[in-house]
C-alpha positions as a LaTeX table, in Angstrom:
\begin{tabular}{lrrr}
\hline
Residue & $x$ (\AA) & $y$ (\AA) & $z$ (\AA) \\
\hline
Met1 & 0.00 & 0.00 & 0.00 \\
Lys2 & 2.83 & 2.33 & 0.91 \\
Ile3 & 4.56 & 1.45 & $-2.36$ \\
Phe4 & 1.37 & 2.28 & $-4.28$ \\
Lys5 & 1.03 & 5.63 & $-2.52$ \\
Ala6 & 4.65 & 6.46 & $-3.21$ \\
Ser7 & 4.22 & 5.55 & $-6.88$ \\
Phe8 & 1.05 & 7.64 & $-7.06$ \\
Val9 & 2.76 & 10.67 & $-5.51$ \\
Ala10 & 5.71 & 10.26 & $-7.84$ \\
Gly11 & 3.36 & 10.09 & $-10.81$ \\
Ile12 & 1.59 & 13.25 & $-9.75$ \\
Ala13 & 4.94 & 14.98 & $-9.35$ \\
Leu14 & 6.06 & 13.87 & $-12.80$ \\
Leu15 & 2.77 & 15.06 & $-14.32$ \\
Ser16 & 3.15 & 18.39 & $-12.55$ \\
Ile17 & 6.67 & 18.77 & $-13.87$ \\
Phe18 & 5.44 & 17.80 & $-17.36$ \\
Phe19 & 2.64 & 20.35 & $-17.32$ \\
Met20 & 4.96 & 22.99 & $-15.92$ \\
Leu21 & 7.39 & 22.31 & $-18.73$ \\
Gln22 & 4.53 & 22.39 & $-21.25$ \\
Asp23 & 3.22 & 25.62 & $-19.76$ \\
Ser24 & 6.69 & 27.13 & $-19.82$ \\
His25 & 7.08 & 26.02 & $-23.41$ \\
Ala26 & 3.68 & 27.52 & $-24.31$ \\
Gln27 & 4.56 & 30.83 & $-22.65$ \\
Ser28 & 7.91 & 30.83 & $-24.42$ \\
Ser29 & 6.11 & 30.18 & $-27.72$ \\
Ile30 & 3.69 & 33.06 & $-27.06$ \\
Arg31 & 6.59 & 35.38 & $-26.26$ \\
Asp32 & 8.35 & 34.30 & $-29.45$ \\
Asn33 & 5.22 & 34.97 & $-31.50$ \\
Met34 & 4.83 & 38.39 & $-29.91$ \\
Arg35 & 8.45 & 39.21 & $-30.68$ \\
Lys36 & 7.95 & 38.14 & $-34.29$ \\
Gln37 & 4.80 & 40.20 & $-34.61$ \\
Leu38 & 6.49 & 43.25 & $-33.10$ \\
Glu39 & 9.45 & 42.83 & $-35.41$ \\
Met40 & 7.14 & 42.49 & $-38.43$ \\
Gln41 & 5.28 & 45.62 & $-37.31$ \\
Arg42 & 8.58 & 47.52 & $-36.96$ \\
Gln43 & 9.60 & 46.44 & $-40.45$ \\
Gln44 & 6.22 & 47.49 & $-41.88$ \\
Asp45 & 6.42 & 50.85 & $-40.09$ \\
Ser46 & 9.97 & 51.34 & $-41.35$ \\
Gln47 & 8.89 & 50.50 & $-44.90$ \\
Ala48 & 5.90 & 52.86 & $-44.60$ \\
Val49 & 8.15 & 55.70 & $-43.43$ \\
Glu50 & 10.66 & 55.09 & $-46.23$ \\
Lys51 & 7.86 & 54.95 & $-48.79$ \\
Ala52 & 6.40 & 58.17 & $-47.36$ \\
Arg53 & 9.79 & 59.86 & $-47.65$ \\
Glu54 & 10.06 & 58.86 & $-51.30$ \\
Gln55 & 6.53 & 60.14 & $-51.94$ \\
Leu56 & 7.29 & 63.39 & $-50.15$ \\
Arg57 & 10.37 & 64.00 & $-52.33$ \\
Asp58 & 8.25 & 63.41 & $-55.45$ \\
Ile59 & 5.49 & 65.69 & $-54.15$ \\
Gln60 & 7.86 & 68.53 & $-53.31$ \\
Lys61 & 9.48 & 68.18 & $-56.73$ \\
Met62 & 6.05 & 68.39 & $-58.38$ \\
Ile63 & 5.20 & 71.51 & $-56.37$ \\
Arg64 & 8.38 & 73.23 & $-57.56$ \\
Glu65 & 7.98 & 72.21 & $-61.20$ \\
Lys66 & 4.30 & 73.17 & $-61.43$ \\
His67 & 4.67 & 76.27 & $-59.23$ \\
Leu68 & 1.89 & 75.13 & $-56.92$ \\
Ser69 & 0.82 & 77.10 & $-53.86$ \\
Phe70 & 0.84 & 74.61 & $-50.98$ \\
Arg71 & 3.48 & 73.19 & $-48.66$ \\
Ala72 & 4.07 & 69.47 & $-48.25$ \\
Glu73 & 5.72 & 67.90 & $-45.22$ \\
Met74 & 6.03 & 64.49 & $-43.60$ \\
Thr75 & 2.68 & 63.84 & $-41.93$ \\
Glu76 & 1.20 & 60.85 & $-40.14$ \\
Ala77 & $-1.46$ & 60.78 & $-42.86$ \\
Leu78 & 1.18 & 60.29 & $-45.55$ \\
Lys79 & 2.42 & 57.15 & $-43.76$ \\
Gln80 & $-1.04$ & 55.56 & $-43.95$ \\
Arg81 & $-2.82$ & 53.86 & $-46.82$ \\
Ile82 & $-5.38$ & 56.19 & $-48.34$ \\
Gln83 & $-8.24$ & 53.69 & $-47.91$ \\
Asp84 & $-7.50$ & 53.46 & $-44.16$ \\
Ile85 & $-7.91$ & 57.19 & $-43.49$ \\
Thr86 & $-10.77$ & 58.05 & $-45.86$ \\
Gly87 & $-13.78$ & 55.74 & $-46.30$ \\
Leu88 & $-16.28$ & 57.52 & $-48.54$ \\
Lys89 & $-18.51$ & 55.34 & $-50.73$ \\
Ala90 & $-20.49$ & 57.56 & $-53.07$ \\
Pro91 & $-23.79$ & 56.04 & $-54.27$ \\
Ser92 & $-23.65$ & 54.91 & $-57.89$ \\
Arg93 & $-27.10$ & 56.43 & $-58.59$ \\
Leu94 & $-27.15$ & 59.49 & $-56.37$ \\
Ser95 & $-29.26$ & 61.62 & $-58.72$ \\
Ser96 & $-32.27$ & 59.27 & $-58.48$ \\
Ser97 & $-32.75$ & 59.90 & $-54.75$ \\
Ala98 & $-31.21$ & 63.37 & $-54.38$ \\
Lys99 & $-34.07$ & 65.36 & $-55.92$ \\
Arg100 & $-36.72$ & 63.72 & $-53.74$ \\
Gln101 & $-34.65$ & 64.22 & $-50.60$ \\
Thr102 & $-33.91$ & 67.86 & $-51.42$ \\
Ile103 & $-37.59$ & 68.71 & $-51.95$ \\
Asn104 & $-38.66$ & 66.88 & $-48.78$ \\
Gly105 & $-35.82$ & 68.50 & $-46.85$ \\
Glu106 & $-36.86$ & 72.01 & $-47.84$ \\
Lys107 & $-40.47$ & 71.32 & $-46.86$ \\
Ala108 & $-39.42$ & 70.00 & $-43.45$ \\
Leu109 & $-37.17$ & 73.01 & $-42.96$ \\
Ser110 & $-40.00$ & 75.38 & $-43.83$ \\
Arg111 & $-42.22$ & 73.79 & $-41.18$ \\
Phe112 & $-39.38$ & 74.09 & $-38.66$ \\
Val113 & $-38.82$ & 77.77 & $-39.47$ \\
Lys114 & $-42.52$ & 78.66 & $-39.16$ \\
Lys115 & $-42.69$ & 76.83 & $-35.84$ \\
Arg116 & $-39.66$ & 78.69 & $-34.50$ \\
Lys117 & $-40.96$ & 82.05 & $-35.69$ \\
Gly118 & $-44.24$ & 81.43 & $-33.91$ \\
Ser119 & $-42.54$ & 80.54 & $-30.64$ \\
Gly120 & $-42.39$ & 84.16 & $-29.49$ \\
Asn121 & $-38.72$ & 83.86 & $-28.58$ \\
Arg122 & $-36.94$ & 87.18 & $-29.06$ \\
Asn123 & $-33.69$ & 85.43 & $-29.95$ \\
Val124 & $-35.21$ & 83.80 & $-33.01$ \\
Lys125 & $-34.04$ & 85.53 & $-36.17$ \\
Gly126 & $-35.46$ & 84.16 & $-39.40$ \\
Gly127 & $-36.09$ & 80.78 & $-37.80$ \\
Phe128 & $-32.65$ & 80.30 & $-36.24$ \\
Met129 & $-31.89$ & 81.09 & $-32.63$ \\
Ser130 & $-28.99$ & 83.39 & $-31.80$ \\
Leu131 & $-27.36$ & 83.88 & $-28.43$ \\
Ser132 & $-24.84$ & 86.19 & $-30.09$ \\
Glu133 & $-25.00$ & 89.94 & $-30.49$ \\
Asp134 & $-22.71$ & 89.81 & $-33.52$ \\
Glu135 & $-24.66$ & 91.89 & $-36.04$ \\
Asp136 & $-22.21$ & 90.98 & $-38.80$ \\
Leu137 & $-23.28$ & 87.36 & $-38.47$ \\
Trp138 & $-27.03$ & 87.68 & $-38.76$ \\
Tyr139 & $-28.00$ & 88.88 & $-42.21$ \\
Lys140 & $-31.27$ & 90.30 & $-43.52$ \\
Pro141 & $-34.16$ & 87.89 & $-44.19$ \\
Ala142 & $-34.36$ & 86.09 & $-47.51$ \\
Glu143 & $-37.55$ & 87.85 & $-48.58$ \\
Glu144 & $-35.68$ & 91.19 & $-48.48$ \\
Met145 & $-32.83$ & 89.95 & $-50.67$ \\
Asn146 & $-32.40$ & 90.32 & $-54.42$ \\
Phe147 & $-32.30$ & 86.69 & $-55.56$ \\
Asp148 & $-30.91$ & 87.73 & $-58.94$ \\
Asp149 & $-27.79$ & 88.96 & $-57.18$ \\
Ile150 & $-27.47$ & 85.72 & $-55.20$ \\
Tyr151 & $-27.84$ & 83.38 & $-58.13$ \\
Asp152 & $-25.71$ & 85.53 & $-60.44$ \\
Leu153 & $-22.69$ & 86.16 & $-58.26$ \\
Pro154 & $-19.75$ & 87.28 & $-60.40$ \\
Val155 & $-17.55$ & 84.26 & $-61.08$ \\
Asp156 & $-14.52$ & 84.20 & $-63.36$ \\
Asp157 & $-15.44$ & 82.31 & $-66.54$ \\
Asp158 & $-12.10$ & 80.48 & $-66.37$ \\
Ile159 & $-12.58$ & 79.36 & $-62.78$ \\
Tyr160 & $-12.46$ & 75.67 & $-63.69$ \\
Ser161 & $-9.81$ & 76.01 & $-66.41$ \\
Arg162 & $-7.30$ & 73.67 & $-64.80$ \\
Arg163 & $-9.99$ & 71.13 & $-63.93$ \\
Glu164 & $-11.24$ & 71.21 & $-67.50$ \\
Ser165 & $-7.77$ & 70.51 & $-68.85$ \\
Asp166 & $-7.13$ & 67.73 & $-66.35$ \\
Asn167 & $-10.46$ & 65.91 & $-66.14$ \\
Ile168 & $-11.91$ & 64.13 & $-69.13$ \\
Tyr169 & $-15.47$ & 64.26 & $-67.85$ \\
Asn170 & $-15.62$ & 68.05 & $-67.67$ \\
Arg171 & $-14.11$ & 69.17 & $-70.95$ \\
Arg172 & $-16.07$ & 71.72 & $-72.90$ \\
Pro173 & $-15.85$ & 72.44 & $-76.62$ \\
Gln174 & $-13.85$ & 75.52 & $-77.47$ \\
Arg175 & $-16.00$ & 78.54 & $-78.15$ \\
Arg176 & $-15.36$ & 80.44 & $-81.35$ \\
Glu177 & $-15.23$ & 84.18 & $-81.18$ \\
Glu178 & $-17.58$ & 85.44 & $-83.89$ \\
Lys179 & $-16.88$ & 88.84 & $-85.29$ \\
Lys180 & $-19.79$ & 91.14 & $-84.64$ \\
Val181 & $-20.96$ & 93.27 & $-87.58$ \\
Glu182 & $-22.61$ & 96.49 & $-86.60$ \\
Pro183 & $-25.72$ & 97.18 & $-88.72$ \\
Lys184 & $-25.98$ & 100.43 & $-90.57$ \\
Arg185 & $-27.71$ & 103.24 & $-88.73$ \\
Glu186 & $-30.85$ & 102.98 & $-90.85$ \\
Glu187 & $-31.01$ & 99.20 & $-90.31$ \\
Arg188 & $-30.89$ & 99.32 & $-86.54$ \\
Thr189 & $-34.03$ & 98.37 & $-84.67$ \\
Pro190 & $-34.94$ & 99.64 & $-81.21$ \\
Glu191 & $-33.60$ & 97.44 & $-78.44$ \\
Arg192 & $-36.26$ & 95.52 & $-76.64$ \\
Lys193 & $-36.12$ & 95.77 & $-72.90$ \\
Gln194 & $-35.11$ & 92.42 & $-71.44$ \\
Pro195 & $-37.37$ & 91.12 & $-68.71$ \\
Lys196 & $-35.83$ & 90.84 & $-65.26$ \\
Arg197 & $-34.34$ & 87.40 & $-64.68$ \\
Thr198 & $-36.37$ & 85.35 & $-62.26$ \\
Gln199 & $-35.01$ & 82.86 & $-59.80$ \\
Pro200 & $-34.56$ & 79.51 & $-61.59$ \\
Asp201 & $-36.59$ & 76.53 & $-60.40$ \\
Arg202 & $-36.82$ & 77.60 & $-56.80$ \\
Gln203 & $-36.58$ & 74.30 & $-55.03$ \\
Ser204 & $-36.03$ & 76.38 & $-51.90$ \\
Ser205 & $-39.31$ & 78.29 & $-52.22$ \\
Asp206 & $-40.79$ & 76.27 & $-49.38$ \\
Ser207 & $-38.19$ & 77.73 & $-47.02$ \\
Gln208 & $-38.05$ & 81.24 & $-48.48$ \\
Asp209 & $-38.76$ & 82.65 & $-45.02$ \\
Leu210 & $-35.44$ & 81.29 & $-43.80$ \\
Ala211 & $-33.03$ & 84.14 & $-43.12$ \\
Tyr212 & $-29.53$ & 84.13 & $-44.48$ \\
Leu213 & $-27.15$ & 83.80 & $-41.56$ \\
Ala214 & $-24.46$ & 85.75 & $-43.40$ \\
Asn215 & $-24.05$ & 87.65 & $-46.65$ \\
Pro216 & $-23.30$ & 85.27 & $-49.57$ \\
Thr217 & $-21.85$ & 88.10 & $-51.63$ \\
Leu218 & $-18.96$ & 88.71 & $-49.24$ \\
Ala219 & $-15.47$ & 88.21 & $-50.64$ \\
Ala220 & $-14.56$ & 86.10 & $-47.60$ \\
Phe221 & $-16.48$ & 84.42 & $-44.80$ \\
Asn222 & $-16.07$ & 81.34 & $-42.63$ \\
Trp223 & $-17.80$ & 79.82 & $-39.62$ \\
Lys224 & $-14.50$ & 78.99 & $-37.93$ \\
Asp225 & $-13.67$ & 82.66 & $-37.40$ \\
Lys226 & $-17.21$ & 83.16 & $-36.07$ \\
Asn227 & $-16.56$ & 80.41 & $-33.50$ \\
Arg228 & $-19.49$ & 78.34 & $-34.74$ \\
Val229 & $-17.67$ & 75.02 & $-35.16$ \\
Thr230 & $-16.50$ & 72.47 & $-32.59$ \\
Pro231 & $-12.88$ & 71.25 & $-32.16$ \\
Ile232 & $-11.22$ & 69.11 & $-34.83$ \\
Arg233 & $-11.66$ & 65.33 & $-34.39$ \\
His234 & $-9.48$ & 62.40 & $-35.51$ \\
Gln235 & $-10.88$ & 59.31 & $-37.28$ \\
Gln236 & $-7.50$ & 57.52 & $-37.04$ \\
Thr237 & $-7.31$ & 54.38 & $-39.23$ \\
Cys238 & $-11.02$ & 53.57 & $-39.50$ \\
Gly239 & $-12.67$ & 54.49 & $-42.81$ \\
Ser240 & $-15.29$ & 56.57 & $-41.03$ \\
Cys241 & $-14.86$ & 60.01 & $-42.62$ \\
Trp242 & $-18.55$ & 59.90 & $-43.59$ \\
Ala243 & $-19.56$ & 59.54 & $-39.92$ \\
Phe244 & $-17.26$ & 62.36 & $-38.77$ \\
Thr245 & $-18.66$ & 64.63 & $-41.49$ \\
Thr246 & $-22.22$ & 63.82 & $-40.39$ \\
Val247 & $-21.47$ & 64.59 & $-36.76$ \\
Ser248 & $-19.58$ & 67.79 & $-37.64$ \\
Leu249 & $-22.63$ & 69.25 & $-39.37$ \\
Leu250 & $-24.93$ & 68.38 & $-36.46$ \\
Glu251 & $-22.53$ & 69.92 & $-33.93$ \\
Ala252 & $-22.11$ & 73.07 & $-36.04$ \\
Ser253 & $-25.87$ & 73.51 & $-36.42$ \\
Tyr254 & $-26.36$ & 73.39 & $-32.65$ \\
Lys255 & $-23.45$ & 75.81 & $-32.25$ \\
Ile256 & $-25.02$ & 78.24 & $-34.73$ \\
Gln257 & $-28.52$ & 78.04 & $-33.28$ \\
Gln258 & $-27.71$ & 77.89 & $-29.58$ \\
Asn259 & $-23.99$ & 78.71 & $-29.32$ \\
Lys260 & $-23.51$ & 75.47 & $-27.36$ \\
Asp261 & $-20.69$ & 72.95 & $-27.73$ \\
Tyr262 & $-21.80$ & 69.35 & $-28.14$ \\
Asp263 & $-19.54$ & 66.36 & $-28.69$ \\
Phe264 & $-21.59$ & 63.68 & $-30.41$ \\
Ser265 & $-20.55$ & 60.07 & $-30.88$ \\
Glu266 & $-19.14$ & 59.03 & $-34.25$ \\
Gln267 & $-18.92$ & 55.45 & $-32.96$ \\
Gln268 & $-22.70$ & 55.28 & $-32.62$ \\
Ile269 & $-23.02$ & 56.42 & $-36.24$ \\
Val270 & $-20.49$ & 53.80 & $-37.41$ \\
Asp271 & $-22.15$ & 50.95 & $-35.51$ \\
Cys272 & $-25.84$ & 51.85 & $-35.53$ \\
Ala273 & $-26.77$ & 54.30 & $-38.30$ \\
Arg274 & $-29.14$ & 52.92 & $-40.91$ \\
Gly275 & $-30.72$ & 54.67 & $-43.87$ \\
Asn276 & $-34.45$ & 54.76 & $-44.59$ \\
Asn277 & $-33.99$ & 51.59 & $-46.64$ \\
Gly278 & $-32.95$ & 49.70 & $-43.50$ \\
Gln279 & $-29.37$ & 49.16 & $-44.65$ \\
Arg280 & $-26.35$ & 50.24 & $-42.61$ \\
Ala281 & $-25.06$ & 53.70 & $-43.43$ \\
Gly282 & $-21.52$ & 52.36 & $-43.33$ \\
Ser283 & $-18.67$ & 50.96 & $-41.28$ \\
Cys284 & $-14.90$ & 51.30 & $-40.95$ \\
Asn285 & $-14.84$ & 50.04 & $-44.54$ \\
Gly286 & $-16.66$ & 53.16 & $-45.72$ \\
Gly287 & $-20.12$ & 54.69 & $-45.98$ \\
Trp288 & $-22.23$ & 57.66 & $-47.12$ \\
Tyr289 & $-23.29$ & 60.65 & $-45.01$ \\
Gly290 & $-26.71$ & 60.88 & $-46.68$ \\
Asn291 & $-27.79$ & 57.61 & $-45.07$ \\
Ala292 & $-26.36$ & 58.78 & $-41.75$ \\
Phe293 & $-28.43$ & 61.99 & $-41.91$ \\
Glu294 & $-31.53$ & 59.83 & $-42.43$ \\
Ser295 & $-30.65$ & 57.90 & $-39.29$ \\
Leu296 & $-30.12$ & 61.09 & $-37.27$ \\
Gln297 & $-33.48$ & 62.37 & $-38.43$ \\
Arg298 & $-35.26$ & 59.27 & $-37.13$ \\
Arg299 & $-33.22$ & 58.17 & $-34.10$ \\
Gly300 & $-30.88$ & 61.02 & $-33.23$ \\
Ala301 & $-27.31$ & 61.07 & $-31.92$ \\
Trp302 & $-25.66$ & 60.04 & $-28.68$ \\
Leu303 & $-23.09$ & 62.09 & $-26.81$ \\
Glu304 & $-19.47$ & 60.93 & $-27.07$ \\
Glu305 & $-19.38$ & 59.88 & $-23.42$ \\
Lys306 & $-22.19$ & 57.42 & $-24.12$ \\
Ala307 & $-20.28$ & 55.64 & $-26.92$ \\
Lys308 & $-16.61$ & 56.57 & $-27.09$ \\
Tyr309 & $-14.74$ & 56.23 & $-30.35$ \\
Lys310 & $-12.93$ & 52.88 & $-30.70$ \\
Asn311 & $-11.28$ & 53.22 & $-34.13$ \\
Arg312 & $-12.93$ & 49.96 & $-35.25$ \\
Asp313 & $-16.32$ & 48.45 & $-35.94$ \\
Tyr314 & $-18.23$ & 47.40 & $-32.85$ \\
Thr315 & $-21.60$ & 45.92 & $-31.99$ \\
Cys316 & $-24.48$ & 48.39 & $-31.92$ \\
Pro317 & $-25.61$ & 48.59 & $-28.28$ \\
Gly318 & $-29.18$ & 49.37 & $-29.29$ \\
Phe319 & $-31.19$ & 52.55 & $-29.45$ \\
Glu320 & $-32.17$ & 54.85 & $-26.62$ \\
Pro321 & $-34.23$ & 58.04 & $-26.79$ \\
Thr322 & $-32.17$ & 61.14 & $-27.57$ \\
Pro323 & $-33.23$ & 64.74 & $-28.23$ \\
Tyr324 & $-30.28$ & 65.44 & $-30.56$ \\
Lys325 & $-31.71$ & 65.03 & $-34.04$ \\
Val326 & $-31.55$ & 66.41 & $-37.56$ \\
Val327 & $-34.80$ & 68.18 & $-38.37$ \\
Ser328 & $-34.05$ & 68.50 & $-42.08$ \\
Trp329 & $-31.32$ & 67.90 & $-44.64$ \\
Gly330 & $-30.86$ & 67.94 & $-48.39$ \\
Tyr331 & $-28.44$ & 68.29 & $-51.28$ \\
Ile332 & $-27.45$ & 71.68 & $-52.66$ \\
Arg333 & $-28.04$ & 70.53 & $-56.22$ \\
Pro334 & $-31.25$ & 68.54 & $-56.86$ \\
Asp335 & $-29.25$ & 65.88 & $-58.71$ \\
Gly336 & $-26.65$ & 65.59 & $-55.92$ \\
Gly337 & $-23.90$ & 66.75 & $-58.28$ \\
Thr338 & $-21.33$ & 69.53 & $-57.93$ \\
Pro339 & $-22.86$ & 72.97 & $-57.27$ \\
Thr340 & $-21.46$ & 76.20 & $-58.66$ \\
Val341 & $-19.33$ & 78.41 & $-56.44$ \\
Ala342 & $-22.26$ & 80.81 & $-56.02$ \\
Glu343 & $-24.61$ & 77.98 & $-54.99$ \\
Met344 & $-22.09$ & 76.72 & $-52.44$ \\
Lys345 & $-21.68$ & 80.17 & $-50.90$ \\
Lys346 & $-25.43$ & 80.57 & $-50.73$ \\
Ala347 & $-25.80$ & 77.23 & $-48.92$ \\
Leu348 & $-22.98$ & 78.04 & $-46.49$ \\
Thr349 & $-24.70$ & 81.25 & $-45.45$ \\
Lys350 & $-28.20$ & 79.80 & $-45.37$ \\
Tyr351 & $-27.67$ & 76.52 & $-43.52$ \\
Gly352 & $-24.17$ & 76.66 & $-42.01$ \\
Pro353 & $-21.18$ & 74.35 & $-42.77$ \\
Ile354 & $-21.85$ & 71.84 & $-45.53$ \\
Ala355 & $-20.82$ & 68.25 & $-46.16$ \\
Thr356 & $-18.99$ & 67.43 & $-49.36$ \\
Thr357 & $-16.54$ & 65.03 & $-50.97$ \\
Val358 & $-13.02$ & 65.27 & $-52.33$ \\
Lys359 & $-10.37$ & 63.08 & $-53.97$ \\
Val360 & $-7.53$ & 62.32 & $-51.54$ \\
Thr361 & $-4.10$ & 61.77 & $-53.09$ \\
Pro362 & $-0.57$ & 61.59 & $-51.59$ \\
Pro363 & $-0.13$ & 65.38 & $-52.01$ \\
Phe364 & $-3.40$ & 65.85 & $-50.11$ \\
Gln365 & $-2.07$ & 63.58 & $-47.35$ \\
Ala366 & 1.16 & 65.62 & $-47.15$ \\
Tyr367 & $-0.57$ & 69.03 & $-47.07$ \\
Ala368 & 0.96 & 71.30 & $-44.42$ \\
Gly369 & $-0.31$ & 74.76 & $-45.36$ \\
Gly370 & $-0.97$ & 77.25 & $-48.13$ \\
Val371 & $-3.61$ & 76.84 & $-50.84$ \\
Phe372 & $-4.01$ & 73.28 & $-52.09$ \\
Asp373 & $-4.14$ & 73.41 & $-55.90$ \\
Glu374 & $-3.15$ & 69.96 & $-57.14$ \\
His375 & $-6.22$ & 69.52 & $-59.38$ \\
Thr376 & $-5.67$ & 65.81 & $-59.87$ \\
Arg377 & $-7.25$ & 64.01 & $-62.82$ \\
Leu378 & $-10.71$ & 62.54 & $-62.14$ \\
Asn379 & $-12.31$ & 59.81 & $-64.21$ \\
Ala380 & $-15.86$ & 60.93 & $-63.36$ \\
Pro381 & $-17.60$ & 63.48 & $-61.09$ \\
Asn382 & $-18.05$ & 60.78 & $-58.43$ \\
Asp383 & $-14.39$ & 59.70 & $-58.56$ \\
Val384 & $-13.96$ & 60.84 & $-54.94$ \\
Asn385 & $-12.98$ & 58.94 & $-51.81$ \\
His386 & $-13.22$ & 61.23 & $-48.77$ \\
Ala387 & $-15.96$ & 63.11 & $-46.93$ \\
Val388 & $-15.11$ & 66.52 & $-45.46$ \\
Val389 & $-16.83$ & 69.72 & $-44.30$ \\
Leu390 & $-16.62$ & 73.16 & $-45.92$ \\
Val391 & $-16.92$ & 76.01 & $-43.41$ \\
Gly392 & $-16.25$ & 79.07 & $-45.57$ \\
Trp393 & $-14.42$ & 80.72 & $-48.46$ \\
Asp394 & $-11.97$ & 83.44 & $-49.45$ \\
Asp395 & $-11.97$ & 84.79 & $-53.01$ \\
Ser396 & $-8.48$ & 86.25 & $-52.57$ \\
Lys397 & $-6.78$ & 82.90 & $-51.89$ \\
Gly398 & $-5.49$ & 80.92 & $-54.85$ \\
Arg399 & $-5.95$ & 81.94 & $-58.46$ \\
His400 & $-9.74$ & 82.13 & $-58.35$ \\
Gly401 & $-10.60$ & 81.69 & $-54.67$ \\
Ser402 & $-10.59$ & 78.86 & $-52.15$ \\
Trp403 & $-12.80$ & 76.95 & $-49.72$ \\
Leu404 & $-11.86$ & 76.46 & $-46.07$ \\
Leu405 & $-12.04$ & 72.70 & $-45.63$ \\
Arg406 & $-12.38$ & 70.96 & $-42.26$ \\
Asn407 & $-10.81$ & 67.48 & $-42.13$ \\
Ser408 & $-11.02$ & 64.62 & $-39.61$ \\
Trp409 & $-7.31$ & 63.79 & $-39.31$ \\
Gly410 & $-6.51$ & 65.66 & $-36.10$ \\
Thr411 & $-4.87$ & 69.04 & $-35.57$ \\
Gln412 & $-1.38$ & 67.88 & $-36.58$ \\
Trp413 & $-2.46$ & 67.71 & $-40.24$ \\
Gly414 & $-2.72$ & 70.80 & $-42.45$ \\
Glu415 & $-3.38$ & 74.14 & $-40.78$ \\
Gln416 & $-4.45$ & 72.77 & $-37.40$ \\
Gly417 & $-6.83$ & 70.35 & $-39.07$ \\
Tyr418 & $-8.00$ & 72.69 & $-41.85$ \\
Met419 & $-7.07$ & 73.18 & $-45.50$ \\
Trp420 & $-7.50$ & 75.98 & $-48.00$ \\
Ile421 & $-8.44$ & 74.28 & $-51.27$ \\
Glu422 & $-9.04$ & 76.03 & $-54.60$ \\
Tyr423 & $-12.53$ & 76.10 & $-56.05$ \\
Gly424 & $-13.06$ & 72.98 & $-58.17$ \\
Cys425 & $-9.86$ & 71.25 & $-56.98$ \\
Asn426 & $-9.83$ & 67.43 & $-56.68$ \\
Gly427 & $-13.58$ & 67.14 & $-57.17$ \\
Val428 & $-14.45$ & 69.15 & $-54.06$ \\
Gly429 & $-18.17$ & 69.93 & $-54.02$ \\
Tyr430 & $-19.57$ & 66.69 & $-55.41$ \\
Gly431 & $-22.55$ & 65.48 & $-53.36$ \\
Ala432 & $-22.57$ & 68.68 & $-51.28$ \\
Ala433 & $-25.30$ & 68.57 & $-48.64$ \\
Trp434 & $-26.67$ & 70.60 & $-45.73$ \\
Ala435 & $-28.26$ & 69.61 & $-42.43$ \\
Val436 & $-30.09$ & 71.54 & $-39.70$ \\
Ala437 & $-30.36$ & 70.41 & $-36.06$ \\
Asp438 & $-33.79$ & 70.05 & $-34.45$ \\
Val439 & $-33.47$ & 72.63 & $-31.69$ \\
Gln440 & $-36.51$ & 72.42 & $-29.43$ \\
\hline
\end{tabular}
């Protein structure tokens, strides 16, 4: 019996030693795998940096040779793959849904404006609420404005000259200059007085009572200088630019109407937002802000503290009541295409900052200041890959004027997160849309 017990104890000891050795071997194997993974990551990072340096040298050479107006430096964005820091997926048939949404959006906005005007609140000006005494910000009501002047803002006829030469989809036939022959005095007929030009196809007639928040004929204006935008955010390496653009517009609209800072959750948009068709608005693999606006109109947004950003797709935690909603949204052009400069200015001063798209390239990634004027070649109007926000303009910047673009790559990129980009450059403006927060 004693021999059996001794053998049993010895067996247990041997098994313990065996398992300890196995466990030690397993831990050693895990450590080895971790070392290999870290080494592979270091090599990949080193290769990315070297590739970025080569790209930067090529970009700076291009800037010198083409006499471009922006500065390029080594940025964290340049070290990343473009698809990892963008994420826009433009609908293939945007025009089919854009017109319906724009008409419905204007009708909803008109109802909102009339409701706000009837509230009796002294701070309501033209339907929007102002806690600011800045008289330069609040412009005269739309019904007092000359719509001919708004729709016919003076724009240089050659404003898209570089884009026309670079992009095959936007080339126009050359116009011939015909020599005018003055008729003889006796052949001249009295000139007929031309009728005053009327506003074309006023899709916005339903919201004509909406005041302009600023003067669209100004040579320069931006919401950043008026302190009506929230701090720059950082999407990191999740293709969620569309979600950050959506949230930026909602935050700006609250800031304009109430002068309050809100930090809404992009993660909730990435994980939970669904369009009216029931399909997800997007993920870290890309999406479209139009579907996200539909979701905000129905379900609203959460605050950042409720769903912090994780830089990856996550499971939607469900839906809880929230008062932070979009009351109305729409596209600037009824077909969802690229508006004119005048139309964009008009929208910026009527609704606030606007969502739009742009084509990101390595020079765009390396942007460090100045006026971005790459004007890369596009294969089609929807050949864009990034969603951004336009917050203003300056006609004196660049050759024909520039937009002030708000990005979602943190404050270390560009001019503290912003970029001046020439009108018409890299497809900026395609799919431009507006959104207004439902302020109770």
